[in-house]
N, C-alpha and C positions, 0 to 999 in steps of 0.2 A: 739219572740224577747226577749233578756235579758234586765234586768233593766238598766245596764250601758248604753246600746245602746240607750234606750229611753231617758236617761238622757242627753247625748250629742246631740241627735237629738232635744230634746225640747229646750236646751240651744241655739242651732243654729237658730231655728225658732224665739225665742224671740230676739236674737241678730239681726236677719234680720229686725225685726220691729223697733228696736231702731236706727240702722244704717240708715235704709231707711227714718225714720222720720227726722233724722239729715240732710240727704241729701236734704230733702224737704225744710229745712231752707235756703239752698243755693238759692233756688228759691225765698223764702220770702225776703232774703237779696237783691237780684237783683231787685225785684219788688219795694222795698222801696228805692232804690238808695243808698244803704249803701256803705261805703268805704271798699273795699275788704281787704285791709291791716289791718285795725282796727278789722274787723270781724275775720280775721285769727289769729292775735295776741291774741285776747280775747279768742277765741275758744281753741287754743293750751295752752295758759296760764292757763285757767280754768282747763283743764285736768291735767296739770303738778302740779298745786297747790293742788287740791283736792286729787289726787292720792298720792302725797307726804305726806299730812296730814294723810290720811288713812294708809299709810305705817308706819308712826311713831306710830300710835295708835295700829297697829297690833302686834307690838313687835315680828315680825318675823325675825329670824336671817338670814342675807344675806350670801348666799353661792355662790361659783363660780363667784366672783366679776369681775375678768378679762373677763370672758366669757359674763357676764351680760353687761358690758360696750361695748364689741365688738359687740354683737348681737343687742343691742339697737342702736348703731351707724350705723350698716348695715341696720337696718330697717328704720331709719330716712333718710339716704342717698337714699335708694332705693325708698321710698315713695315720697320724695321731687323730685327726678329725674323723676319719673313717672308723677307727677303732672306738672312739668315744661315742659317735653316733650309733654304731652297731650295738653297744651296750645299752644306750638309752632307748633305742627302738624296741628292745625286748621288754621294756617296762610297759609299753602301750599296745604292742601287737604280738600275737602268738608266734612261736618259732617257725611253724609250718607256713606262715604267711610271709614273715620277714626274711628268712634266710634265702629262699629261692630268688627273691627280688634283689637282695643285696649282691648275690653272685652274678647278677646280670650286668654288673659293671664291665664284665668281659665283652658284652655286646657293644657297649659304649666305646671301649677301646678298639674293637674291630672296625666299627664304623669310622672312627677318627683315623685309624691307620690306613684304611682303604682310600679315604678322601684326601688325607694330607700327604701320606707317604706314597700313595699310588701303588700299594702292594700288588704285585702280579700274582694272582691266585688262580690255580687250576680249578676245574670243576670238582675234582676229588677233594681239594683243600677246602673249598667252600662247603662241601658236604661235611667234611671233618669238623669245621667250626660249628656248623649247625648241630651235628651229633654231640659235640662237646657241650654245647649249651643245654641240649636235652639231657645229657648225663648229669650236669650240675643240678638241674631242676629235679631230676629223679632222686639223686643221692641226698639232696637237701631236704627231702620230705621227713617230717618228724611226727611221732605220735602225739605230740603236745597238742592239747585241745583246749587250752585256756581261753576263757571268754574275755573279750575286751569291750569296754563301754563305747557307745557311739561318740561320746565327747572326746575320747582319746584317739580315735581313728585318724582324724585329720593331723594331729600332732605326730602320730606314729609315721604317717606317710611323708610328712615334711622331713622327719629325721631319716627316713629311708632314702629320700632324694639326696640329702647331704651325703649319706654313706656311699651311695652308688657313684655320685660324681667325684667325691674325694678319692675313692678307691681307683677310679679311672685315671684321675690326675696323678696319683702315685705311680701307676704303671707307665703312663705316657712320659712323665718326668724322668723315669728311669731310662727310657729309650733315648731321650735327648742327652742324658748324662753319659750313657754308654757310648754314644757317637762322638761326643765333644770333649770330655774331660777324662782325667785319670780315674780309673775305676776304684782303686783302693782309697784315693783321696776322697772320692764321692761317698764311699761307704763310711769312712771315718767321720766326715763332717755330718752326714745325714744321721748317723746313729748318735753322734755327740749331741746334736740338736734334739734328737728323739729322747735321749736320756734326760735332757733338761725339761722337755715337755712332760715326760713321765713323772718326773719329780714334782712338777707343778700340779699334776693330777693325782698325786699320791693318795689323797683322802678318798678318792673314788675306787682305789684299788685295794685298800687295806681290808683284810678279813682276818678272822680268828684262825689260829692254827692249832694243830695237835702238838703234843710234845715232840721235839726234834724236828718240827716243821721248818724252822729257819735253816738248819743245816741242810736238809733235803732241798729247800728252795735254792740255796746257793749252788749245790751240786747240779741240780736240774737246770738252773739258769746258765751255768757255764757250759753244760752240754748243749743247750739250746743255742747259745752263742756260737759255738764251734760249727754246729750243723748249719745255722743260718748264714754264717760268714761264707762257707763253701758254696751253699746253695745260691745265695744272692750274687756272689761273684760269677758263678757259672751262668746265672740268669742274665747278668749284664753282658757277659761275653756272647751269649746267644743273641741278645738284642742288638749288639754291635754288628753281628754278622748275618742276622736273619730278619725276616719281616715281623714287625711288632704284632700283627694280628694273629699269626700262627703261633709264635713263641708264647704269647700270653694265653692263648687257648690251651696250649699244652700244659703250662704251669698251673692254670686254673683248676686242673684235675688233681692237684696234689692231695686233696682231702680224701681221695680214695685210700691213701696210705694209712692215715689214722683209723679209718673204718676197719680195714683189714687187721691192723695191729691190735686194735681194741678187741676184736673177735678172738685173736690168738692169745693175748696176754690177760684179758679180763673176761673172757668167755661171754662177750656180748653177742647176742644172737643176730645173725645176718638175716634180714627179712627179704621178701620178694623184691621190694624196691631196690635194696642194696645190690642184689645179684644182677638185676636189670641195669642199674647204673654202672656197675663195674664192667658189664659186657659192653655197654655203650662207650665207656671210656676206652676200652681196648680197640673197638672199631674206630673211634675218633682218632686215636693216636696213629693207627695204621693208615687212615685216610690222609692225615696231615703230612705224612711222609711222601705221598705220591705227587 
């Protein structure tokens, strides 16, 4: 294996841990009864402000500004659309139906990457991508058994399609941004637009809080912002140096981290499916390195 390959592979693994830990803070926020809107504004605002400050001190000349604005806007719209469609889907379909399908946006990204970027994949890496998708489907299983009426199924699957495609566009646009524009500038603009979109959708995110929930929401939001900024920057570096199909397959396994941390900190029981999924994740990561 060449040194550059090890570089983007290592960056992907580190990004996985940062993004996974950030996702665990969603669980912490929910457990503490925090206001979702405040947590979201603080999280996105933290990323926007810090990345902007770092951009100013980097003294990096900005090139391709029209494309920078365009790709940042595409990334923000697609990410926000995926998030909103995800939330709406769960009103019509049970979690154990919706979540595995939503995570299959990875398959869309892999197909696009192989066809458009002509990613040179070894047999081991192809096997690793397949195992990664199996791990996602296994870990996404939920005991949720809510019933859904037939009249809502069609609407639910339309929303699922929006979610899968929007999530794929968000990943693909990140690849183009990583190759063509300054990464800090892209993060700054993307999250600035994201903050504006989140404000426009604030009524969907507001929830009642417990006493002290606003203070906790701010603290958790800042922590999420720091973790996300590091994780997303490393993700962009990995995309710049490595194949989109493999990098996204690795990063997609990030939700193993909140599962493990929830078991450690909130005594949530790990079921058979969790152990199988975690095992598949380890196998997938090893295969993707070959």
